[in-house]
C-alpha positions in Angstrom: 3.0 -15.2 3.3 6.7 -16.1 5.0 7.5 -13.6 8.0 11.2 -13.8 7.8 13.8 -15.5 4.9 12.1 -13.2 2.1 13.6 -10.7 -0.3 10.8 -7.5 0.0 9.9 -4.4 -2.6 8.2 -1.8 -0.8 6.7 1.2 -2.9 6.2 4.3 -1.5 9.0 2.7 1.3 10.3 6.0 2.4 8.0 7.7 4.7 4.5 6.6 6.6 3.2 2.9 6.8 5.4 1.5 3.9 9.1 2.4 6.0 7.1 1.3 9.2 6.5 -2.0 7.8 9.8 -1.5 5.9 11.5 -1.7 8.1 10.1 -4.4 10.6 9.8 -6.4 7.9 14.1 -6.0 7.6 14.7 -6.4 11.6 12.6 -9.6 11.4 15.1 -10.8 9.0 13.7 -10.5 4.9 16.4 -8.2 2.7 14.0 -5.2 2.1 13.9 -2.6 -0.5 12.0 0.8 -0.5 11.7 3.0 -3.3 10.2 6.5 -3.9 10.9 10.0 -5.5 12.2 11.7 -2.5 16.3 10.0 -2.1 17.1 11.3 1.1 13.7 10.0 2.6 14.8 7.1 0.8 18.2 7.0 2.2 17.4 8.2 5.9 14.6 4.9 5.8 17.7 2.4 5.2 21.0 3.6 7.8 22.1 1.6 10.3 20.3 -1.3 8.3 22.9 -3.8 6.1 20.3 -5.5 4.3 17.9 -2.6 3.7 18.8 -0.6 0.4 16.8 2.5 -1.0 15.9 2.5 -5.0 14.5 5.8 -6.4 11.4 5.3 -9.0 8.6 7.3 -10.0 5.6 4.8 -9.9 3.4 7.3 -11.8 5.9 6.7 -15.1 5.5 4.2 -16.9 8.8 3.9 -18.5 10.8 4.3 -15.4 8.7 1.6 -14.0 9.5 -1.1 -16.9 13.0 -0.1 -16.6 13.3 -0.3 -13.2 11.6 -4.1 -13.0 14.5 -5.2 -15.5 17.5 -3.6 -12.9 15.5 -5.1 -9.8 15.1 -8.7 -11.1 18.3 -8.5 -12.3 20.4 -6.9 -8.6 18.0 -8.7 -6.4 16.8 -12.0 -8.7 15.7 -13.1 -5.2 12.8 -11.2 -5.0 10.0 -12.7 -3.9 7.2 -10.3 -2.5 6.0 -7.1 -3.8 4.6 -4.5 -2.1 2.5 -2.0 -3.5 2.0 1.0 -0.8 3.2 4.0 -3.2 -0.7 6.4 -2.5 -1.0 10.2 -2.7 -4.3 11.4 -1.3 -5.7 14.8 -2.3 -8.9 17.0 -0.8 -10.7 18.0 -3.8 -14.1 20.6 -4.6 -15.9 18.5 -7.0 -19.2 20.9 -7.0 -18.1 23.3 -9.9 -16.0 22.7 -12.9 -12.3 22.1 -11.7 -8.8 21.6 -12.6 -8.0 17.2 -12.8 -4.7 17.5 -12.7 -5.3 16.5 -9.0 -7.7 13.5 -9.7 -5.8 12.4 -12.5 -2.5 12.4 -10.2 -4.0 10.6 -7.9 -6.0 7.4 -10.4 -2.2 7.4 -12.0 -0.5 7.2 -8.0 -2.9 5.2 -6.7 -4.4 2.7 -9.7 -1.9 2.7 -12.8 1.0 2.8 -10.2 0.4 -0.9 -8.6 -1.1 -1.8 -11.7 2.0 -1.2 -13.8 4.2 -2.4 -11.1 3.0 -5.8 -10.4 2.7 -6.4 -14.8 5.9 -5.8 -14.6 7.3 -8.2 -12.5 4.7 -10.4 -12.4 6.3 -13.4 -14.5 9.2 -13.2 -12.1 7.4 -13.5 -9.3 5.5 -16.3 -10.6 8.7 -18.6 -11.0 9.6 -17.4 -6.8 8.5 -19.7 -4.1 6.5 -18.1 -0.9 5.4 -15.1 -3.6 3.4 -12.5 -2.4 2.0 -9.1 -3.7 0.5 -7.3 -1.3 -1.5 -4.0 -2.1 -2.3 -1.8 0.8 -6.0 -0.5 -0.1 -7.8 1.7 2.3 -10.6 1.9 4.4 -12.4 4.5 2.8 -12.1 1.4 -0.1 -15.3 0.3 1.6 -17.1 3.5 3.3 -15.6 6.8 0.9 -14.1 10.4 2.9 -16.5 12.9 0.6 -13.6 15.3 0.7 -11.4 13.3 -1.0 -13.6 10.8 -3.8 -11.0 10.3 -5.9 -8.7 8.9 -3.1 -11.5 6.7 -2.3 -12.4 5.5 -5.6 -9.1 4.7 -6.6 -8.3 2.6 -2.9 -12.3 1.0 -4.3 -10.9 0.3 -7.6 -7.6 -1.5 -6.2 -9.8 -3.6 -4.0 -11.6 -4.4 -6.7 -8.6 -5.2 -8.6 -7.0 -7.2 -6.0 -9.9 -9.5 -5.7 -9.7 -10.1 -9.8 -6.1 -10.6 -8.9 -5.9 -13.6 -6.5 -8.6 -15.5 -8.2 -6.1 -16.1 -11.3 -3.2 -15.7 -9.5 -4.6 -19.2 -7.2 -1.8 -21.6 -6.8 0.3 -19.3 -8.4 1.3 -16.4 -6.1 -0.4 -15.2 -3.5 -2.1 -12.0 -3.4 -3.0 -10.0 0.2 -5.2 -6.9 0.4 -3.8 -4.4 3.6 -5.8 -1.9 4.0 -5.3 1.2 6.7 -8.0 3.4 8.8 -6.9 6.5 9.2 -3.2 6.4 10.5 -1.0 9.4 12.1 1.2 9.7 9.2 2.5 12.8 6.7 -0.4 10.9 3.9 -2.3 14.5 4.0 -1.0 18.0 6.2 -1.4 17.8 10.0 -2.2 14.1 9.7 0.6 13.0 11.7 -0.5 14.7 15.0 -4.4 13.9 14.2 -6.8 13.6 17.4 -9.0 9.9 16.8 -6.2 9.0 14.5 -4.4 5.8 14.8 -0.8 5.8 16.1 1.4 4.5 13.3 3.3 2.4 15.8 0.9 1.3 17.3 -0.4 0.7 13.2 2.6 -1.8 12.1 2.5 -3.5 15.4 -0.7 -4.8 14.9 -0.6 -5.0 10.8 3.0 -7.6 11.9 1.1 -10.0 14.0 -2.0 -10.4 11.5 0.8 -11.1 8.7 2.1 -13.7 11.4 -1.1 -15.5 11.3 -1.3 -19.1 9.6 -2.6 -19.0 7.2 -1.4 -15.6 6.6 -5.5 -13.5 6.1 -6.1 -12.7 2.2 -6.9 -9.3 3.6 -5.0 -7.6 6.1 -7.5 -5.8 8.7 -6.7 -3.8 12.1 -9.5 -3.8 14.6 -9.5 0.3 14.0 -10.4 -0.4 10.3 -13.5 -2.7 10.1 -16.2 -0.2 11.0 -15.5 0.9 7.5 -14.8 -2.9 6.4 -18.1 -4.2 7.6 -20.4 -0.9 7.0 -22.3 -2.9 4.1 -22.8 -5.7 5.7 -23.6 -3.9 9.2 -26.4 -2.3 6.9 -24.4 1.2 8.1 -23.0 3.0 5.2 -24.9 6.1 5.2 -24.0 6.4 9.2 -20.6 5.7 8.2 -20.3 7.9 5.4 -21.9 10.9 7.4 -19.5 10.5 9.9 -17.2 10.6 7.6 -18.5 14.0 5.5 -18.6 15.6 9.2 -14.5 15.2 10.1 
């Protein structure tokens, strides 16, 4: 993936990892469009950056995605990189019958959202030079966090989907997986100051260094996520699952 001269769409780009990477990509010489549901956050994200643009989008709305895709291709015909970053994480107690609305919202946002947005833009991306799709999964795709079972499952599913997508699009669109560790963002309450989590700026800087490698790795993995990514190969899933269960 080129590091400069792109037109990049980042879903969920108004805060957290999406915002940190979007601003770094912009400052590296790319046109960047950030999307999300909160217009005020998006406007704050692009303030003072001339070639950075904000567009609202609810990735849980299939009709909105279809309309958005037509609009963005018309407004930004050079669009060549899609970053599927929008996501939600909710803790769930699954030991008794419950309201499944949180679980359903998590699946729609974290899994169907990227699938639908990719589908809506794939015909356009396939015509562009140096095109790429970046799917943001999680270290929890490889070892789940027990108190966030549906979130972990959606990230595992997106990891699998990304692998299949990479094979089908080989030679047409580059497909990259970005799997973060625990990072200090507002993904869950109090997470931005939680001890032991990776500072956001440190994470984004290490990610940008990995994207600058030639060729770009198919999986962007900072050092902090390797214990989870490599747990199965190292025979350490049970131990690391127990560690996560005690957090």
